[in-house]
N, C-alpha and C positions, 0 to 999 in steps of 0.2 A: 224519436229519431226524425231525420229529415227524409222527405219522400216527395216524388212528383205525383200530384193528384189530379185526376180528370174531373173538371168542373162543368162539362157540358160541350155539346157540339158547337164548333165555331170559336171556342175559347182555347187559349194555349194552356198547356199543363201548368199547374200551380205548385211552386215549391213551398211546402208546408211542414210544420212539425206535428207528427201524429204519435200515437202510442207505439212503443216497441212491441214486437211480437213475442209471445211466450209459447213454448212448444207444447203441443198435446202429447199424449202418452207415446205415440208412435211417430213423433215429429222431431226435427232438429231446427235450430235457428242458425242461419248463416250470416256472417258479416260479408255483405256483397262485395266481391272484388271487381267484377265486370258484368255488364248486362248489355246485350245488343239491342239496337232499335230495329224492329221488324216491320215489314209492310203490313202485317196483321195488326200491329199496334196502331198504325195510321188508320186502317180501315175501321177499327173499333172506336175511333174518336170521331167518325163521320156518321151521318144519319143513314142507317141501313139495318138489316136484320140482326147484325152482330154488335150494335152499339153498346158500349160498356155503360153500366150504371154510374150515375154521378157519385163521386167520392172514391172511385176505384183507383188503385195504384197499378199501373201497367208494367210490362217488362217480364218476358218469359224465357229469354236466352241468357242464362246467368251461370256464374260460378262464384265460389266464395270459400270462406273458412268457417268450420263448425265452431260456434261459440256457446251453444246450449243444447242439452240433450233431453228428450222426453224419457220418462221412467222406464219404458219398455225397449229402449234402443240399446242394442248390444254390439252391433258391428261397426259403429263409428265412435270416434272419440274427439274431445275438444282439440282443436288445432288442425284437424284433417282438412286438406284442400280438396274440394269436391265440385261436382256439377250435379244437376238434378232435373228429372222430368217435372215440369211446372204444374203438376196437378196433385190435388189432395183427394184421394179416393177413400173408400171405406176400409180398404186393405183386406176384405174378407170375401167379396163376391168373386165369381169366376174370372171376371175381367181384371180386377186388381191383382188377384193371385197369379194370373198369367203374365203380369207385367204391363198391362194396358189400362192405367187408371182413368184415362180420358173416356173410356167406355163404361165406367163404374155403373153398376146396376141401380144404385141409389140416386143417380142423377135424374132430374126431371126431364132433361133433354140431353142428347149426345153432347158431351163437352161442357154441360152446364153443372159444374161442380165447383167447390171452393177452390179458387185460384188466386194466390196472392202475388202481387207484382214485385219486381226487383229493381225498379227505378227508385231505390231507397237504400238506406244504410244497412238495413237488416231485412231478412225475409225468412219465413217459416216454410219448411218443405216436408214432404212425407219421407220419413227415413227409409222405407222399403224401396223408394225410387230415387235415392240419393247415392251417387257413385263416386268413389275416390278417383282423383286424378293422379296419374303417374308423376314421378318426380320430374321427368323431362318436359312435362307440359306446364305452361303458364296459366294464370287466371284468364288471360285473353284467349288462349286456346280453349279453355273450358267453356267460354261463352259462345264458341263456334260449334260446339257439339250438337246443340239443339237444331240449328238449320241443317247441319250435315246429316243428322238422323232423319229429318223430314225428307231430304232428297234421297237418302238410302232407301227409305220405305217405298218411295215412288219407283225407283229402279227395280226393287224386288217385286213390286206389284206388276211391273211390265213383263216379268219373266224374260228379260232380255237375253238373246242368244248371241254368242260370239260372231262377229262379222256383220251384224245387222246395222243398217243405216238408221241414225238417230237424228231427230230434229227436236230441239229444245226451244219452245216459244217463251221468250223472256230472258233478260240478262241480269236480273236481280240476283241476290245471294242464293236463292233456292234454285233458279235456273243454272247458275254457275256451278253449284254443288251437284246438281244432276249430271252435268258434263263430267265432273270429277269422278263420280261413281260409275257412270256409263263407260268411261275410259278404262277403269279398273275392272269392269265386268267383261271386257273384251269386245266392246262395240267396234264396228268398222268405222265408217266416216261419221263424224259428229258435227252437226251444224247448230249454231245458236243464232236465233233470229230475234231482232229487236227493232224498235222504231228509230233508233239512232245508233251511231257507232261509238258512243261514249265509253262503253265497257268492252270494246273489242279486245283490248290487251288482256283484261282479266279473263275473258273467255279462253283465249289461247293458253294462258298459264294454267287454267283449270282443266284443260283436256280437249277443248274443241279444235277441230281441224279447219273450220271455216266459220266466218261471221257474216250473217245475212241482214241487210237493211233494205228498205223499200226501193224498188226499181220502177222507174217511170214506164207505164204501159204494160206492166206485168202484175198479176194478182200476187198476194203474199204466198199462196201455195205454189204457184208456178215459179216464183223467184226462188223459193226454198228447193224445189225439185231440180232446178237448173244447177244450184250449188252442190246438191248431193249426187247428181247424176241419176235422178229418178225420185219418185215419191218415197218418203221415209217408211221404214218398217215399223218404227215406233215413234210416236210424237208425245212429248211431255208438255202439257199446258201449265206454265208457271207464272202467269200474269194475273189472272183472277179478274179480268175486266169483261163486261158483256161483249159477245162476239168472238171471244177467243176459243171457246169449245168448237164453234162452227168452223173457225179457221183450222183448228187441229184436225177435224174430220175431213176437210177439203185436202189437207196436206199429207194424209196417210195413204198407203197403198191398199189395194184390195186384200182383205184378210189381215190387215195390220191391227195395231193396238194403239189406242189413245189413253194416256194416263193423265188425269186431271188433279193437279196439286194446287192450282190457284184458287184462293178462297174468295170467289165472287159472291158478294152479299147483296146483290141486286137481282131482280128477275131478268132472265136472259131468253133469247130466242135462237133456235137453230133448226135445221131442216133434217128431220130424221131419215127421210128417204135417201139422202146421200150416204149416210152410214149404212142403211139397209142395203142399198145397191152394192156396197163394197163388202158387206158382211164383216164389218170391223167389230172389235171389242172396245168398249169404253169403260175404263176402270177409274174409280175415285180412290184417292190415297189420303187417309186421315192420320196425320202426324206420324207416330212411331210407337215402338214398345221399348222396354228396358234393354232387350237384347240388341236392338239397333243402336241404342245409345252406346252400349259397350263396344260394338263394332267400330263406331266412329272414334271412340277414345283409342281403341287399339290401333287403328290405322294411323292416327297422328303420332301415337307413341312409337310406332314402327318406323317413323321418319317420313311418312307421307304428309308433309306439312304445307303443301301448296295452298290450302285454304287460308293460311295466314295472309296471303296477298290480298284478300278481300277487305281486310281492315284498313280503312283509309283515314279514320280519325277517332280520337278518344276525347270525350268531354267530361267535365265535372257536372254536378247537379245544377250549379248556377247557370250553366250554358246548355242544359239539356232541352229546355223548351225551344230555344232558338234553333238548335240542331234538328229537333223533331219536326218543327214546321218547315225547315229548309228541305227536308226529304220529301215533302209533298210536291215539290217542284223539280223540274229537270235539274240534275245536279251531277257533279263529277264524283260525288261520294258513292261508295258501295256499301260497306258495312261500318256503321258508326257505333262505337261502344261507349257506354256510360260508366264512369269510374266514380262511385258515390263519395269516396274519401279523398278525392283530388287526383289530378293527372300526374 
C-alpha cells in the first residue's frame, strides 16, 4: 500500500510503498476514507520528547471501511463504515477493558503502545475500540470524531457548571471543539483567545461569544478579562506551547479551574505561587475513552454538525507532504483531511 512515512526531523513526509497490514485476532483492517492532520502530528515530527521513530506512519484522526477481520471479531463485518480510537492495547488489562487503551498496563510509558498511522491506504485498528458510523455521517465526519472526543474529555474534566465564564486559549481545532462542547454544557460567556484573528469566524460558528486577540498595553490575561467581564471561571489551555500554562493560571479567577489539553513537549516554566494564591485547580486531560467517542458520534448524528465547518481542505496522498508542512506556518487552513484514495 501507499503511505506517508516519517524519515526524520527536518525532512518532509515521504510517499512510499510499504506492506499492507494484516489483522491480529482482535483487530480489523480499514480502507482509510479520511484522516485529519493534527497539531500533534506536527509536534511529533519535530525534535522534542514525543518525536516519532523513523519509519513511522502518522495519522490518528481517521475513518474508513472494514475490509478484513481478525478471527475473534464478531461485532463488525466487511463493509462497515467506522471510526476508531487510534490505539492498540492488550484488550485485557483494567484500562483496556474500561475503554481507555491509551493507558494500557502493558505499555512502557503512558501512550507508548502500538499505534499505526492512517496517512495510508489501509490501517489496522483494535476491534474493541472501533465504532460504527451512523448512515447520516460521512467519512469526513468520522475523521472529526477524534478531535471532538479530545475536547469533550477536557470539558468533562473541568466539571463545567451552567453559566460559568469560559476562556479557551487557542483557536486550533481542539480549542474550537472545546467551545462547541462548552456551549452544549451550558456555559455562560465563552471567549476564544488567539494570537491572530484568522479563525474568528470559526470560533463564532462553534459556539464562542467573543474572540480575543492581543491588545497593545494589556497583558493577555487582562485582555481576556475585559472581554469576559472578569476573570474566567474555567480556562482551557489548547495551544501546547511554553508559557501557555502560566497564561492560563494568570487568566483564571480565585478558586477557578485550569484544564490543560495542549501537548507541550518541551520543558516549561510557570510560577506556582500565583496558582497557590488563588487556590486554583490545574487538571490535565489525556485524550478520551470509548464512551466519549460514542458521545461525539451521537451528537453529530443528532444533527449537531457545526464541526463540519472546521474542514477547510482535503488532499490526496501526493499532496499530503506539502499540506503538512504548510500547517507549520500561519495559515488560513483549520482542519485539513487526507483522502488516500483521491479527492
